[in-house]
N, C-alpha and C positions, 0 to 999 in steps of 0.2 A: 585497540580501537574500541570506541564506545558508540554504539548505535542504540536507538530507542525505538521500540515498536509503537507505531501510531495508528495502524490501520490493518484490517484483514479483509480479504475478498476471495470469492470463489470464481470470479468472472475474468477470463483471459482478456476480454476487450477492455474492461476497466483497468487491468494491469497496464496494458499498452498506452491508454490515455494518461494514466497517472505518471508513467515513466516519461512521456512526452512533456507533461507539465513541469515535472521536477527537473528534467534535463534543460528545459528552457530557462530555468532560474538558477542553474548550476548548483542544485542541491544534491549533496552526496547521499545516496540511499542504496539499499539492497532489498530485494524481495527474497524471503526465505520460503521454501516449499513451492516456488513457482512451477518448477518442472513436475513435481509430484502431483500438483493440482491438475496438470494437463493429462496425466495418466489415470488418475483416480479422482475425477471431479466430484465435488460435494463431500469428500471424505475429510479433507484437511484444507483449510484456507491457506492461501499465500499471505504471508505477513510482511507488511512494509515496515522496514526499519530505516530511520533517518539519523544522520550524524547528530550527536547530542546538541551541538550549538546551533543547529538549523531546524530544530523541532518546531519552534513557534512559527517560523517562516513557512515551513511545509504545511503545517496545520491551517494557517491562514490561506495559503494558496489553494488547498483542497477543501476548504470550508463550504464552498458553493457547489462542489462536485457531487452529483447524485449518481451513485452507481446503480446498476440494474440487476434484476433477478436475484434478490437477497444477497447482493454482492458486497456491500460495504458495511463495515462495522469497526468499532473501536475496541481495542483489547480490554478496555475498562467496562464494556457492556456485558461481560460474562457473568 
């Protein structure tokens, strides 16, 4: 399976919203570290990975989404 990381967040509310948006468009995704983030907030972000051939569609869908409380970042911003 080939997934591509496109986003990182520390915020559980943002994760829920993002999941809803992606589910609505039938985009295949997974969040890595989502449960760890709940146990140890602000230690490690949850990382959104999207199936490789749906990356552009997911980025376009999430382009107007503004996460909250230092929540949203791209893996390229490091």
